[in-house]
C-alpha positions in Angstrom: 116.4 81.8 164.6 117.8 79.6 161.9 118.0 75.9 162.6 119.7 73.0 161.0 117.2 70.6 162.6 114.8 70.8 159.6 117.6 69.3 157.5 117.7 66.1 159.5 115.9 63.0 158.4 112.5 62.4 160.0 112.1 65.9 161.3 109.4 68.2 160.0 108.1 71.6 160.8 106.1 70.5 163.9 108.8 68.4 165.4 111.3 71.2 164.9 108.9 73.6 166.6 108.6 71.2 169.5 112.3 70.9 169.8 112.7 74.7 169.7 110.1 75.1 172.4 112.2 73.0 174.8 115.4 74.8 174.0 116.8 72.5 171.4 117.6 74.7 168.4 120.4 72.8 166.5 121.8 69.4 165.8 124.7 69.8 168.2 122.3 70.4 171.1 120.1 67.4 170.1 123.3 65.2 170.0 124.3 66.4 173.4 120.9 65.9 175.0 120.1 62.7 173.1 116.9 61.5 171.6 115.4 60.1 174.9 115.9 63.2 176.9 114.7 65.4 174.0 111.5 63.2 173.8 111.0 63.5 177.6 111.3 67.3 177.4 108.8 67.6 174.6 106.4 65.2 176.4 106.8 67.0 179.7 106.0 70.3 178.0 102.6 68.9 177.3 102.7 68.2 173.6 100.8 65.1 172.5 103.4 62.8 171.1 103.7 59.2 170.3 106.7 56.9 170.4 107.2 57.5 166.7 108.6 60.9 167.7 111.2 59.1 169.8 112.2 56.9 166.9 112.2 59.9 164.6 114.6 61.7 166.9 116.9 58.8 167.2 116.8 58.2 163.4 117.6 61.9 162.9 120.8 61.4 164.9 121.7 58.3 163.0 120.7 59.6 159.6 118.2 56.7 159.2 114.5 56.6 158.6 112.8 55.9 161.9 111.0 52.8 160.5 114.4 51.2 159.6 115.6 51.3 163.2 116.3 47.9 164.7 113.4 46.6 166.8 115.8 46.0 169.7 116.9 49.6 169.5 113.3 50.8 169.5 112.6 48.7 172.6 115.6 50.1 174.4 114.6 53.6 173.6 111.1 53.1 174.9 112.4 51.4 178.1 114.7 54.4 178.7 112.0 56.9 177.9 109.6 55.3 180.3 112.2 55.0 183.1 112.3 57.6 185.9 115.0 59.6 184.2 117.6 57.0 184.9 119.7 55.8 182.0 119.6 52.1 181.6 123.0 50.4 182.1 124.7 49.1 179.0 125.1 45.3 178.8 
């Protein structure tokens, strides 16, 4: 199945394969699910991932290199990803 995910910044063959394995096959689905939930799905599936994947997914949605994400945003993403599936309230 063709995918537009490989065209997104930060995503390569392996990360796209992981996304496909958890049912995320296009940018629209990734946008709907969000980077944190996509990361959780991949991690739950048993793939060995680091927090860089989380940053890469968010960067792909923002069209920004993962290393250029604001440190506060990175911290927020990690906090959300490590929570028990509960979205953190916006302040």
